[in-house]
C-alpha positions in Angstrom: -0.1 0.1 -0.2 1.3 3.4 -0.8 0.7 6.3 1.7 -2.1 8.8 0.7 -0.4 12.0 -1.1 -0.7 15.3 0.5 -3.2 17.5 -0.6 -2.5 20.0 -3.7 -0.9 23.3 -2.4 0.5 21.8 1.0 4.2 20.5 1.1 4.7 17.4 2.8 5.7 17.7 6.4 9.1 16.0 7.4 9.0 13.1 9.5 9.4 13.9 13.4 12.8 13.6 14.5 13.2 11.0 17.2 14.2 11.8 20.7 16.9 9.2 20.9 18.6 10.2 17.8 21.9 12.4 18.1 21.2 16.2 17.3 22.7 17.5 14.2 26.2 17.9 14.1 26.8 15.3 16.6 29.8 13.4 16.2 30.6 10.3 18.2 34.3 10.0 17.6 34.7 12.9 20.1 32.9 11.4 22.8 34.6 8.0 22.4 37.8 9.2 23.1 39.5 12.2 24.5 43.4 11.8 25.6 42.4 14.2 28.5 39.6 12.7 29.5 41.6 9.3 29.7 44.2 10.8 31.4 41.9 12.6 33.9 40.0 9.2 34.9 43.4 7.5 35.4 44.9 10.3 37.6 41.4 10.3 39.9 41.6 6.5 40.2 45.2 6.8 41.3 44.0 9.3 43.8 41.2 7.5 44.9 43.3 4.6 45.6 45.5 6.3 47.6 43.0 8.1 49.7 41.2 4.6 49.9 44.4 2.9 51.3 44.5 5.6 54.0 41.3 4.3 55.7 43.1 1.4 57.8 45.5 4.0 59.2 42.9 6.3 60.3 41.6 3.4 62.7 45.2 1.9 63.2 45.8 -1.7 64.8 43.8 -2.5 68.0 45.3 -1.6 71.5 47.3 -4.3 73.1 45.8 -6.0 76.2 47.7 -4.8 79.7 50.4 -7.0 80.8 47.7 -8.6 83.7 45.0 -9.1 81.2 42.9 -12.4 81.3 42.7 -14.9 79.0 39.5 -13.6 77.6 41.2 -9.9 76.8 44.0 -11.6 75.2 41.6 -13.8 73.0 39.5 -10.6 72.0 42.6 -8.7 71.3 43.7 -11.6 68.8 40.4 -11.7 67.1 40.7 -8.1 66.6 44.0 -8.0 65.4 42.9 -10.8 62.9 40.1 -8.5 61.7 42.3 -5.5 61.3 44.7 -7.6 59.4 42.0 -8.7 57.0 40.6 -5.4 56.5 44.1 -4.1 55.7 44.7 -6.9 53.2 41.2 -5.8 51.9 41.6 -2.2 51.4 45.2 -2.6 50.0 44.1 -5.1 47.6 41.2 -2.5 46.3 43.6 0.3 46.4 46.1 -1.8 44.3 43.4 -2.8 41.9 42.3 0.9 41.5 45.9 2.2 41.2 46.5 -0.5 38.2 43.3 0.6 36.3 44.3 3.8 36.5 48.0 3.5 35.4 46.6 1.3 32.7 44.4 3.9 31.3 47.3 6.5 31.6 49.2 3.9 29.7 46.4 3.4 26.9 46.0 7.2 26.6 49.7 7.5 25.7 50.0 4.6 23.4 46.9 5.9 21.7 47.7 9.6 21.2 51.1 8.5 19.8 49.5 6.4 17.4 46.5 8.5 16.5 48.0 12.3 16.5 49.2 13.2 13.2 49.4 17.2 14.2 52.4 16.5 17.1 56.2 16.8 16.2 57.5 13.2 15.7 59.7 13.6 18.9 56.6 14.0 21.0 54.7 11.1 19.4 57.8 9.0 20.2 58.1 10.3 23.9 54.6 9.4 24.3 54.9 6.0 22.9 57.8 5.2 25.2 56.1 6.7 28.3 53.1 4.5 27.5 55.2 1.4 26.9 57.1 2.3 30.0 53.7 2.6 32.2 52.2 -0.6 30.7 55.6 -2.8 31.1 55.6 -1.6 34.8 52.3 -2.6 35.4 52.7 -5.9 33.6 56.3 -6.6 35.5 54.7 -5.6 38.9 53.6 -9.0 40.0 56.5 -11.0 38.1 58.6 -13.1 40.2 61.5 -14.6 38.2 62.6 -16.4 41.5 
């Protein structure tokens, strides 16, 4: 079936634009990657990891029992110390993961900028490439154990 043509003398109305369509002039490529955005996200993650790892030092380890403490006090202290050590391990692990993701984003941004940029001087592109490789290699070698 064909749609009914408009009456003579009236121009055809344009189809309404869907609110889910991007506006005219919108460039998805600009939204997808920005060196500054990736760099800032990486820096924010590293700072968050640093602040997050300081949470454990706010409270500190539990106080040691007195020399004449009962067996219950000593066992309670050992339980508290075990909980503190678990908290320290978990917070340190999460901080290390955040730091690794942040450094990975910075390394990726450096490598991508060195590869995709055409307007910078060659020396700047090579320097970005070397820095990106150093950051990524440092992340990969962090947990490498040759012993």
